[in-house]
N, C-alpha and C positions, 0 to 999 in steps of 0.2 A: 504493499500500500504506499502511496506517495505521502510526503510529509504533510501536505494540506489535507490529504484524506485522514491521516491519523488525527490531526487537530480537530477536524470536523466530527470525527467519530467521538472524540472526547467531549466536544461540545454537546453532542446528543446525550451522552452518559451523564454529564454534569446537569443538564436540563431535566432528565428523567429522575436523577437522584434528589434534586432540590424540590421537585414539584409536589410530592405528596404532603398534604396538610397535617402537620404535627405540632407540637408545642412551640417550636421555634417559628413556623409560619404564622401561627396564631398571634404569638407576641409581637412579630414584626408587623403584622397587619394593624394590630391594636396601637402600636407606636405611631404608625402612619396616621391612623384615625384620630389620635389624641394630639400628636405634635408635628405632623406633616411628613412629606416625602423624605426629606433629609434624615430625620430621626429613624425612619424605617430602614433606609439604606445603610446607615451606620450599624444598626443591629445586624443587618444582612451580611456585612463585611465580616463580622465575627464568624457567622455560620460558614461563609465561603472559606475562611482560613481553616476551619476544622475539617470541612469537606475535602480541601486540598491535602490535608495531612493524611486522611483516610485513603484518598485516591493515590497519593504517593506510596503509601504502604501496600495497597493492592497491586498497583502497576509494577513497582520494582520488586516486590515480593514474587509475583508471578514470573518476572523476567529471571530473577535469581534462581528460582527452582524450575526453569524451563524444562530440563530433561524429564523431571517427574510428571509435569503436565503433559508434555508430548506423549509419554507412555500410557497416560490415563485420560487422554483428551475426550474421548467419547463419553466415559463415565462422568467426568467432571462437567461437560457441557449438558448432559441429561439432568444431572442433580441441579446445576445452575438454573436450567430452564423450569424445572419443577419448583424450585425455590422462588423464581420470579413470578410465577403464576400464583403461588401461596401468598407471597408478599403483596401482589397486586389485589388479590381477594381481600386480604386483611385491610388494605387501604380503602377499597370500595365499600366495605361493611363498617367502617369506622364513623364515628359521629363527633367531629371537632366542634368545639363550642367557641363562639365569639362573644366577648364580653365588652360592649360598647362603653362601660363605665370604668374600664381599666385606666389606671394611672400609675406613673412611675413613683416609687417611694422616695427615692433619693438618687444622687449621682449625676443628674443632668442628662443632656442629649447623648453622651458618649457611653453611659452606663449599659445602653443596650448592646454595644459591641461585645462586652464581656458576657453579658447574658446570652447572646446568639452563639458565641463560641461555646460557652458552658453547656447549653441545652443540646448542642450538636455533639460535642466531643464525648459526653457521657451517654450518648445513645448507641448501644452496641448493634442496633439494627442498621445504622448507617453504614458501619464498617462491613457488615455481612452483605448489605445490599451492593456496595461497590465490588466486593470479592465475587458475588454472584454474577453481576454484570460483566466484569472483566473476564472471569473464567469462561463465561458463555460465549465470548466473542470468536472462539475457534480460530480460523484462518485469518481473521482480521486483527487478532492481537499481535503485539510486537514480537518479533523472533527472539528465542532465548539468548540473553545477553545483549539485546539491543536496547542499551540505556538511552540512546537518543530518542528512539521511537516511544519508549515508556515516558520520557520526559515530555514529549510532544503531546502524548495522550493526556497526561496530567494537566498540561497548559490548557488543552482544550476543555477538560473538566471544569477548571477554574472559570473559563470563559462562559461555559453553559450555565454554571451555577450563578454566576454574576448576571448573565442574560435573564434567568428566571426571576431573580430578585428585582432587577430593573423593571421588567414588565409588571410583576405583581405589585410592587410599591406605586408605580404610576397608575395602575388600574384602581388600587384601593383609594389613592388620593383623589381620583377622578369620580369614583362611584361610592364614596364613603357613606352617603346617605342611604344607599341601598344594601349595605352588607348585612347578612344574617346568616344563621347556621346552614340553611339550605344552599346559599351560595358557596360556602366552604365544602359542603358535601358534593356539589357539582364539580368543584376542582378536583376532589379526590376520585370522583368516578372517571374524569379524564385521565388523571395520572395513573390510577390503578388499571384502567383499561388499557393504556399504553404498555404497561409492564406486563399485563396478562397476554396481550397480543405478542410482544417480544418473546415471551417465554414459550408461547405456543408455536412460533415461527422456529424457534430453535429445536423444539421436540419434533416437529414435522420433519425438519431438514434432517435431523439424525435418523429419523424413521426411513426417509427416502434413501439415505446413504446406506442404511443397513440392508435394505432390500435391493440395492444395487441400481437405483433409478437416478443417483446423482454420483 
């Protein structure tokens, strides 16, 4: 895969990883609601840093143990596909709650950065999600020992995460008077549906390879 292709693949992974509505998404939306676009983006940067750390661990970890993953590629991709489907179902069935009366206790506008980082870095599901996404890439993943490719993938992930937060903070700032729990659930249906679709494509592809059609 070309360098640009690797970066764009990372962008897609970062966007997918950041999209599900959990505590950090709700906190960021509430900060936008109470304090405006900039306050939300400051909190989002903390989450992007944490996601970047997870992506780095996943990408360089897979590259470092490339021989193992090459020998068990089919099993790893099948497990990754199943995990993505289960993770997507969990997101679709979740019920995030938006509290329009939320307010910061202290620390000013930049307190959200630490909060966004803490909520993301303490979420083990985030790391498992990145591991599942990266291990399910198959032929699209960086070659074993391809540290440049792994770095390009991580760079793309950071861009994808930032793109998601830029989009969501802008939308919340514009539509702040229309936010409710149903709106958050619709975001989760979209994000969960994408993960389920991605996982399903991986399983179908592996099935076709198994029967010799690919």
